[in-house]
N, C-alpha and C positions, 0 to 999 in steps of 0.2 A: 151451455157453452162447455167446451172441452176442459177449461180450467176448473170447473165445478168438480168433476170427478178426480181431479189431480190433487185437490186439497183434502187432507185427512183431518178428522176431528179425533183428538185423543186426550186422555187425562193429562192434566198439567203436572209437571214435576217442579221441584225446587229449582232445577236448572233453567226452567222457563220464566221464572219470575221477573228477571231483568227485562226480557223481551216483552213480557206482558205489560210491565210498567212503561216501557218505551211506546208501545201501541196506545196505551192510555193517554200518555202525554201528547201524542200526535192527534188523537181523535176527540178527546173530551175535555171540557173545562173543569170537570171534577177530577182532581188528581189526588193520589194517595202516597204516603210514605211507604218504603219497602216493608216496614214492620207490619203494616196492615195486610199486605199480600202474604207475608209469612204467617200471620195469625190465621188467615183463611185456610192456607194450605196445610197447616199443622192441625187445625181444628176440624176441617171438613175436606180432606183431600179428595174425596169421591165426587165433590161438587164443582171442581175447577177443571175446565177444559180449554184446550187451545185448538185453533185451526192452523195447521202447518202446511205450507205450500211445497211444491216439488223441489224447491231449492233449500228446504229445511228452515225457511224463515217463518216466524210466527206472524200470521196475517190477521189474527183476531183471538179473542179470549172471552170467556165468561167467568166472572168472579161471583160466587154465591155462598150462602151460609144457611144454617138452620137457626130459627128464632128459638133460643134455648128455654126461656121461661114461659113460653106460651102454653095455655091449657090444651089447645089443639095443635099438634105438631104441624109446622109449616115452614117453608123455605122463603128466602128473600134473595132476589138478584141484586147484588151490590153494584156490579158494573158489567157492561157488555160493550165491546168495541170490535170493529172490523176496519182495517186500514182502507182508505179510499181506493187504493189500487185493486182491492179484492172485493169490493161491494157489488151488489146485484147478482151474486153467485149462489145465494142461499146459505152462506156460511153462518150468519147470525141465527137463522132458524135452526140449523143443525146443531149449533152450540147450545142454544136454549133447550132444544129437545133432549139433548144428552144430559144436561143437568136436571131437567124435569124427571127423566127416568130414574136417575140416581136418587133424587129427593124421595120419590115414591118407593123404590125398591129397597134402598138402604135405610132410610130414615122414616118411612111410613108417613110421609107428608100428606096432608089432606088438601093443601093448596099452596100456592106460591104468590108472593107479592113483589112489587117493584115500584119505584118512583121514576117518572119521566117528565122532563120539562114540557110545559104546555105548548111551547113554541117548536118542539122537536117533532114535526109532522111525519118525517120518515120513520122515526122510531115508534111513534104512536100507531102508525099504519101497520108496521111489523107486528106490534103486540096485539092489536085488535083483529087484524085481518088474517095474518098467517098463524098466530099463536093463540087466538081466542081469549085474550085477556079482556076483562071488563073494568070500567072505572068504578072504584070503590069509594072514592072521595077526592077532595082537593086539599092539598097541604099548602096553605098560604105562605108565601115567602120562604119556601123550603130551601132554596139554593142560596149560596153566598151572595149572589147579586140580587137577591130578593125576588127572583122569578118564582111563580107558583109551580107546583108539581101535581100531576095526576097521581094519586095513589091507586095503583092497579092491582088486580087480583085475577088469578086463574085457578079455578077449582078443578082438582083432579077427579076423574071418574074412578070410583072405588071398584068397578068391575061388576057390581051387582045391579047396575042400571041407576043407582042413586048417586048423588053427589053430596059430599060433606064439605063443611068449611066455607060455604058460599055466602052470598050477601045476607041470606035470611038467618044464618046461624052466627050470632054475634058473641056468644059466650066465650069463645076463644080469642076474641079480638082485644088485645091488650094495648091498643092505641098504636100510634105510628111507630114503625121500626125505622132503623136507619141504616 
């Protein structure tokens, strides 16, 4: 679609945080206080991206972080949202790929993790089909309403044909992140 080329993916700035929070409130049941967005952008500014449409509106975002105390460096997707008016345009995939690249290039991440509601079939399909995440486990009653979550993981290719941090390598797994 023509709108796909019109939306740009760019690093988020502090000026974007209110629009990111607004998109989160419209799209997701998991909502965060502004201090949580500030914590992410001050700690890992390279990992936050927004999708901006031709009107300068924030159509979506990805909020991500690095797991700091892990033996194996890895990232975690805290939140991903795209407004309904801008879905099915590939924006979520582009946002996720942008943060994946930064995790690898800036922080030398070996893999990335995320949680997704078991009932969220659209997100599950995005993660497994488009982005090649795999189920690492199930977190029982992970969400405030007691719904279970899939604990998902994507192992990054190290460039030498081998993959690190995947299912077989558990020494860096410090338990569930959040």
